[in-house]
C-alpha positions as CSV (number, residue, x, y, z in Angstrom):
1,M,0.3,28.8,9.3
2,R,-2.2,28.5,6.4
3,M,-1.4,27.5,2.8
4,T,-2.4,29.9,0.1
5,N,-3.9,27.3,-2.2
6,A,-7.6,28.1,-1.6
7,R,-10.2,26.5,-3.9
8,P,-13.5,28.1,-5.0
9,G,-16.1,27.3,-2.5
10,G,-13.7,26.0,0.2
11,S,-11.3,27.5,2.8
12,P,-7.5,27.0,2.5
13,I,-6.1,23.8,4.1
14,T,-3.6,24.3,6.9
15,R,-0.2,22.7,6.6
16,A,-1.1,20.7,9.8
17,S,-4.0,19.1,8.0
18,M,-1.9,18.2,5.0
19,V,0.8,16.7,7.2
20,I,-1.7,14.7,9.2
21,A,-3.3,13.4,6.0
22,A,0.1,12.4,4.5
23,L,1.3,10.7,7.7
24,S,-2.0,8.8,8.1
25,T,-0.9,6.2,5.6
26,V,1.8,5.2,8.0
27,V,-0.6,3.1,9.9
28,E,-2.2,1.3,6.9
29,W,1.1,0.2,5.5
30,Y,2.6,-0.6,8.9
31,D,0.0,-3.2,9.5
32,F,-0.1,-4.8,6.0
33,T,3.6,-4.9,5.6
34,L,4.0,-6.1,9.1
35,Y,1.9,-9.2,8.2
36,L,4.2,-10.0,5.3
37,Y,7.4,-9.2,7.1
38,F,6.2,-11.4,10.0
39,A,4.8,-14.1,7.7
40,T,7.2,-16.8,8.7
41,V,6.6,-16.1,12.4
42,L,2.9,-16.0,12.1
43,S,2.9,-19.2,10.1
44,R,4.3,-21.0,13.2
45,V,2.2,-19.1,15.8
46,F,-1.2,-19.5,14.0
47,F,-0.8,-22.4,11.6
48,G,1.5,-24.8,13.6
49,G,4.7,-24.3,11.5
50,G,4.2,-27.3,9.2
51,D,5.3,-27.7,5.6
52,H,2.4,-25.7,4.3
53,S,2.0,-23.1,7.1
54,L,3.7,-20.3,5.2
55,L,1.5,-20.9,2.2
56,A,-1.5,-20.8,4.5
57,T,-0.3,-17.5,6.0
58,L,0.1,-15.9,2.6
59,A,-3.2,-17.4,1.4
60,G,-4.9,-15.6,4.4
61,F,-3.3,-12.4,3.2
62,A,-4.6,-13.0,-0.3
63,I,-8.1,-13.9,0.9
64,S,-8.4,-10.8,3.1
65,Y,-7.5,-8.6,0.2
66,A,-10.8,-9.5,-1.4
67,M,-12.4,-7.3,1.2
68,R,-10.4,-4.3,0.2
69,P,-12.4,-3.3,-2.9
70,L,-15.6,-3.7,-0.9
71,G,-14.3,-1.4,1.8
72,A,-13.1,1.0,-0.8
73,L,-16.5,1.2,-2.4
74,V,-18.3,1.7,1.0
75,F,-15.8,4.3,2.2
76,G,-15.6,5.9,-1.2
77,V,-19.4,6.5,-1.2
78,I,-19.1,8.0,2.3
79,G,-16.3,10.2,1.2
80,D,-18.0,11.4,-2.0
81,R,-21.4,12.0,-0.3
82,L,-20.4,13.2,3.2
83,G,-16.8,14.4,2.8
84,R,-13.2,13.1,2.8
85,R,-12.8,13.8,6.5
86,H,-15.6,11.5,7.6
87,T,-14.3,8.5,5.7
88,L,-10.8,9.0,7.0
89,L,-11.9,9.1,10.6
90,L,-14.1,6.0,10.3
91,S,-11.5,3.9,8.5
92,M,-8.9,4.7,11.1
93,S,-11.1,3.8,14.0
94,L,-11.8,0.3,12.5
95,M,-8.0,-0.2,11.9
96,T,-7.3,0.6,15.5
97,V,-9.7,-2.0,16.7
98,A,-8.5,-4.6,14.3
99,M,-4.8,-4.3,15.3
100,L,-5.6,-4.3,19.0
101,V,-7.7,-7.4,18.9
102,T,-5.0,-9.1,16.7
103,A,-2.4,-8.5,19.4
104,L,-4.8,-10.2,21.9
105,L,-5.5,-13.3,19.9
106,P,-4.9,-16.8,21.2
107,D,-2.4,-18.9,19.2
108,Y,-2.3,-22.3,17.6
109,R,-1.3,-24.0,20.8
110,H,-4.4,-22.9,22.6
111,M,-7.1,-23.0,19.9
112,D,-5.6,-25.2,17.1
113,V,-6.9,-24.3,13.6
114,I,-9.5,-21.8,15.1
115,A,-6.6,-19.5,15.8
116,G,-5.8,-19.3,12.1
117,Y,-9.5,-18.6,11.2
118,L,-9.6,-15.8,13.8
119,L,-6.5,-14.2,12.3
120,L,-8.1,-14.4,8.9
121,L,-11.3,-12.8,10.2
122,L,-9.3,-9.8,11.6
123,R,-7.3,-9.5,8.4
124,C,-10.6,-9.2,6.5
125,L,-11.7,-6.4,8.9
126,M,-8.4,-4.7,8.4
127,A,-8.6,-5.0,4.6
128,F,-12.1,-3.6,4.6
129,S,-11.1,-0.6,6.7
130,V,-7.9,0.0,4.7
131,G,-10.0,-0.1,1.5
132,G,-10.8,3.5,1.6
133,E,-7.8,4.7,3.5
134,Y,-5.1,5.2,0.9
135,T,-7.4,6.4,-1.9
136,G,-9.0,8.9,0.6
137,V,-5.6,10.3,1.6
138,V,-4.5,10.5,-2.0
139,A,-7.6,12.4,-3.0
140,Y,-7.3,14.7,0.0
141,L,-3.7,15.6,-0.7
142,L,-4.4,16.1,-4.4
143,E,-7.3,18.4,-3.8
144,G,-5.5,20.4,-1.1
145,S,-2.2,21.0,-3.0
146,E,-1.2,23.7,-5.4
147,K,-1.4,22.6,-9.0
148,Q,2.3,22.9,-9.8
149,H,3.2,20.7,-6.8
150,R,0.5,18.1,-7.0
151,G,2.9,15.3,-8.0
152,L,5.2,16.0,-5.1
153,V,2.6,16.6,-2.4
154,T,0.4,13.6,-3.5
155,S,3.5,11.3,-3.6
156,L,4.0,12.0,0.0
157,A,1.2,9.5,0.7
158,S,3.5,6.9,-0.8
159,A,6.5,8.1,1.1
160,A,4.6,8.1,4.3
161,S,3.4,4.6,3.5
162,E,7.0,3.5,3.3
163,I,7.6,5.1,6.6
164,G,5.0,2.8,7.9
165,A,6.7,-0.1,6.2
166,L,10.0,1.0,7.7
167,L,8.5,1.1,11.1
168,A,7.1,-2.4,10.5
169,V,10.3,-3.9,9.4
170,G,12.2,-2.0,12.2
171,V,9.9,-3.2,14.9
172,S,9.9,-6.7,13.4
173,A,13.7,-6.8,13.2
174,L,14.1,-5.5,16.7
175,T,11.6,-8.0,18.1
176,V,13.1,-11.0,16.2
177,G,16.7,-9.9,17.1
178,L,16.1,-9.4,20.8
179,L,14.0,-12.4,21.6
180,S,14.7,-16.1,21.4
181,R,12.6,-18.1,19.0
182,E,10.8,-19.7,21.9
183,H,9.9,-16.3,23.5
184,L,9.1,-14.8,20.0
185,D,6.5,-17.6,19.3
186,A,5.1,-17.6,22.8
187,W,4.4,-13.9,23.3
188,G,6.9,-11.7,21.4
189,W,5.0,-11.7,18.2
190,R,2.3,-9.6,19.9
191,I,4.6,-6.6,20.5
192,P,4.5,-5.2,16.9
193,F,0.7,-5.4,16.8
194,F,0.4,-3.5,20.1
195,V,2.7,-0.9,18.7
196,G,0.4,-0.7,15.6
197,A,-2.7,-0.3,17.7
198,A,-1.1,2.6,19.7
199,L,0.0,4.2,16.5
200,A,-3.4,4.0,14.9
201,G,-5.1,5.4,18.0
202,S,-2.7,8.4,18.0
203,V,-3.4,9.1,14.3
204,W,-7.1,9.0,14.8
205,I,-6.8,11.6,17.6
206,A,-4.7,13.8,15.3
207,R,-7.0,13.2,12.3
208,S,-10.0,14.5,14.2
209,A,-8.6,18.0,13.9
210,M,-8.3,17.8,10.1
211,Q,-10.1,20.2,7.8
212,E,-12.4,19.1,5.0
213,S,-11.1,18.9,1.5
214,P,-11.6,22.3,-0.4
215,D,-12.8,20.4,-3.4
216,F,-15.6,18.8,-1.5
217,E,-16.5,22.1,0.0
218,R,-16.7,23.4,-3.6
219,Q,-19.1,20.7,-4.4
220,Q,-21.2,21.5,-1.5
221,A,-21.3,25.2,-2.4
222,R,-22.2,24.4,-6.0
223,G,-24.7,21.7,-5.1
224,S,-22.7,19.2,-7.3
225,V,-22.2,16.5,-4.6
226,P,-23.2,13.3,-6.4
227,E,-26.2,11.4,-5.2
228,T,-25.0,8.1,-6.7
229,P,-21.2,8.4,-7.1
230,V,-20.6,4.8,-8.1
231,R,-23.3,4.7,-10.7
232,D,-22.2,8.1,-12.1
233,T,-18.6,7.0,-12.3
234,L,-19.4,3.7,-14.0
235,A,-21.6,5.6,-16.5
236,N,-19.2,8.4,-17.4
237,H,-15.6,7.4,-16.5
238,R,-15.2,3.7,-17.6
239,I,-12.0,4.5,-19.5
240,A,-10.6,6.3,-16.5
241,I,-11.3,3.3,-14.3
242,W,-9.4,1.1,-16.7
243,R,-6.4,3.4,-16.7
244,T,-6.3,3.6,-12.9
245,F,-6.6,-0.2,-12.8
246,A,-3.5,-0.5,-15.1
247,I,-1.4,2.0,-13.2
248,S,-2.3,0.4,-9.9
249,A,-1.6,-3.1,-11.2
250,L,1.9,-2.1,-12.0
251,G,2.3,-0.3,-8.6
252,S,0.9,-3.2,-6.7
253,I,2.9,-6.0,-8.1
254,T,6.2,-4.1,-8.0
255,Y,5.5,-3.2,-4.4
256,Y,4.1,-6.4,-3.0
257,V,6.4,-8.8,-4.9
258,G,9.4,-6.5,-5.3
259,I,9.4,-5.2,-1.7
260,T,7.2,-6.8,0.9
261,Y,7.5,-10.4,-0.3
262,V,11.3,-10.2,-0.4
263,P,11.9,-11.1,3.3
264,A,9.8,-14.2,3.0
265,F,11.6,-15.0,-0.3
266,L,15.0,-14.7,1.2
267,S,14.1,-16.8,4.2
268,S,12.2,-19.5,2.3
269,T,15.0,-19.9,-0.3
270,G,17.5,-20.1,2.5
271,T,19.5,-17.1,1.3
272,L,19.3,-15.2,4.5
273,G,17.8,-15.8,8.0
274,E,14.7,-14.0,9.3
275,S,16.6,-11.3,11.2
276,E,19.0,-10.6,8.3
277,S,16.1,-10.4,5.8
278,L,14.2,-7.9,7.9
279,T,17.3,-5.8,8.4
280,L,17.9,-5.7,4.6
281,S,14.3,-4.7,4.1
282,T,14.9,-1.7,6.4
283,L,17.5,-0.5,3.9
284,A,15.0,-1.0,1.0
285,A,12.4,1.1,2.9
286,V,14.8,3.9,3.4
287,A,15.6,3.9,-0.3
288,V,11.9,4.2,-1.2
289,I,11.4,7.1,1.2
290,L,14.2,8.9,-0.5
291,I,13.2,8.2,-4.1
292,T,9.5,8.8,-3.8
293,P,9.4,12.6,-3.4
294,W,12.1,13.0,-6.1
295,V,10.0,11.0,-8.6
296,G,6.8,12.9,-7.6
297,S,8.6,16.2,-8.2
298,L,9.9,14.9,-11.5
299,S,6.4,14.1,-12.6
300,D,5.5,17.8,-11.9
301,R,8.2,18.9,-14.3
302,V,8.0,16.5,-17.2
303,G,4.6,14.9,-16.7
304,R,3.0,11.7,-15.3
305,K,2.9,9.8,-18.6
306,P,6.7,9.8,-19.5
307,V,7.7,9.0,-15.9
308,L,5.2,6.1,-15.7
309,G,6.3,4.8,-19.2
310,W,10.0,4.6,-18.2
311,L,9.2,3.0,-14.9
312,A,7.2,0.4,-16.7
313,V,10.2,-0.3,-19.0
314,L,12.4,-0.7,-16.0
315,S,9.9,-3.0,-14.3
316,A,9.9,-5.2,-17.4
317,A,13.7,-5.3,-17.7
318,L,15.2,-5.5,-14.2
319,P,13.2,-7.9,-11.9
320,L,14.3,-11.2,-13.4
321,A,17.9,-10.4,-12.9
322,M,17.4,-8.9,-9.5
323,F,15.6,-12.0,-8.1
324,T,18.3,-14.2,-9.6
325,L,20.9,-12.2,-7.8
326,M,18.9,-12.4,-4.5
327,A,18.7,-16.1,-4.8
328,H,22.3,-16.9,-5.9
329,G,24.4,-13.8,-5.6
330,T,26.9,-12.5,-3.0
331,R,25.8,-10.5,0.0
332,W,26.5,-7.2,-1.8
333,Q,24.7,-8.3,-4.9
334,I,21.7,-9.2,-2.7
335,I,21.7,-5.7,-1.2
336,V,22.0,-4.0,-4.6
337,A,19.2,-6.1,-6.0
338,T,16.9,-5.4,-3.1
339,V,17.5,-1.7,-3.3
340,V,17.0,-1.5,-7.1
341,L,13.7,-3.3,-6.8
342,A,12.6,-1.0,-4.0
343,C,13.5,2.1,-5.9
344,V,11.5,1.0,-9.0
345,A,8.5,0.1,-6.9
346,G,8.7,3.4,-5.0
347,G,8.9,5.3,-8.2
348,V,5.8,3.7,-9.6
349,S,3.8,4.4,-6.4
350,A,5.0,8.0,-6.3
351,V,3.8,9.0,-9.7
352,G,0.9,6.5,-9.6
353,A,-0.8,8.4,-6.7
354,P,-1.4,11.7,-8.6
355,A,-1.8,10.0,-12.0
356,T,-4.7,7.8,-10.8
357,A,-6.5,10.6,-8.8
358,E,-6.3,13.0,-11.8
359,Q,-8.2,10.6,-14.0
360,F,-11.4,11.7,-12.3
361,P,-13.1,15.0,-11.4
362,G,-13.7,15.8,-7.8
363,E,-17.3,14.6,-8.0
364,G,-17.1,10.8,-7.4
365,R,-13.3,10.8,-7.3
366,L,-13.1,8.3,-4.3
367,S,-15.6,6.0,-5.9
368,G,-13.6,6.1,-9.2
369,L,-10.4,5.3,-7.3
370,A,-12.2,2.5,-5.5
371,L,-13.3,0.8,-8.7
372,G,-9.9,1.1,-10.4
373,V,-7.1,1.3,-7.8
374,T,-8.3,-1.1,-5.1
375,V,-9.6,-3.8,-7.4
376,A,-6.2,-3.9,-9.0
377,T,-4.5,-3.9,-5.6
378,A,-6.6,-6.8,-4.5
379,I,-5.6,-8.8,-7.5
380,F,-2.0,-7.9,-8.0
381,G,-1.2,-7.1,-4.4
382,G,-3.0,-9.6,-2.2
383,V,-2.7,-12.7,-4.4
384,T,0.8,-12.2,-5.9
385,P,3.0,-13.0,-2.8
386,F,1.1,-16.3,-2.3
387,L,1.3,-17.0,-6.0
388,A,5.0,-16.2,-6.2
389,E,5.8,-18.6,-3.3
390,L,3.6,-21.3,-4.8
391,L,5.2,-21.1,-8.3
392,I,8.7,-21.2,-6.8
393,R,7.9,-24.4,-5.0
394,V,6.2,-25.9,-8.1
395,T,8.8,-24.9,-10.7
396,G,11.9,-24.7,-8.6
397,W,12.7,-21.4,-10.5
398,S,13.7,-18.8,-8.0
399,A,13.3,-15.9,-10.5
400,V,9.6,-16.5,-10.9
401,P,8.6,-13.4,-8.9
402,G,10.7,-11.3,-11.3
403,A,9.0,-12.8,-14.3
404,M,5.6,-12.0,-12.8
405,I,6.5,-8.4,-12.4
406,A,7.9,-8.2,-16.0
407,V,4.7,-9.8,-17.5
408,I,2.5,-7.2,-15.8
409,A,4.8,-4.3,-16.8
410,L,4.7,-5.4,-20.4
411,A,0.9,-5.8,-20.3
412,V,0.2,-2.3,-18.9
413,L,2.8,-0.5,-21.0
414,P,0.5,0.2,-24.0
415,V,-2.1,1.7,-21.7
416,L,0.5,4.0,-20.1
417,L,1.9,5.1,-23.5
418,T,-1.5,5.9,-24.9
419,M,-3.2,7.6,-22.0
420,P,-3.5,11.5,-22.0
421,E,-1.2,13.6,-19.8
422,T,-3.0,14.6,-16.6
423,R,-0.4,17.0,-15.1
424,P,-2.2,20.3,-14.7
425,R,-1.0,23.2,-16.9
426,V,0.0,26.1,-14.6
């Protein structure tokens, strides 16, 4: 069954291609959220479980994120020059290899500190390959959807991402719950990574049947494919790069601190055990999956700008209280706080997907997203879980992660309130 949203110079995209593209982000976020959800386990397996092992594990996550902008630029150029389909196939093949080799790594007992370095090397490869993954999918969905439904369709990339996170927390919770700590540290930790490798390989096979983006086909037909997409974007769209950086900064810190860091936060503060924390994160992931398409659809009706503005206000007002509740509240208060933070973060990601992609024309869109979105993600996604954990230990203030989110929200709010509306007029 074919969609009717043909573009000049390109054939219509089948619903199958759109679904495959949307579901592709499942793998990316499965792996990266798995690393954070499994942080306390990996700290024992690869760094010996000493006093600073969790910090070392989170530092490895932060360091690897420095590779994400580089990967985004490389894959962005490939996508802008050769097509969206090429870059999505290549990135998924590298992700499959990275997860499979991670599952086969020797641990700290067999290789001492070298085990931690090998894990870091593979995290860097994963971050490099993931660099162009999310932005490529967002561009593909935006370019293949009908104008009046761009917010809804493009937000599905965020919803699918959270399905990946849900799978990650579900597999993690099941693994931790069924195995003793001894078996978990000896061999059980490998199971989630084998699952991820199988998932990535399956998506690569499905992705090989995807059609090319109609917008890229339009560029080919008109001869407007950019020769130097990065240079052209830097020369002509610097303000757009700054806006996408601001939107992604808010989306990254609300997601990585407000969702994926929460299990480590609950465990390290002694609020809940590993198994309970992961189970609670499953509930948060479900909340995000439900809220994301609603917010995406809302942005189609009222616009990207007002939705982002209100979400920034909520991001400034709520996190301090929510992290305080998670550290000192009752079980029900912890559940409510976790779900509230997850809904805010999911909303920002939902509207942020179309809002960032619409800042750029089709020519050079992936390179523009690479320069704006992934640089912000590297800074406010990769570093912030480590920084949050460090600041809690230094200050003793359990609400520090909430303060971090609030500061970024207040900083980007003026940018969101002054940017032009990008929702297409139908």
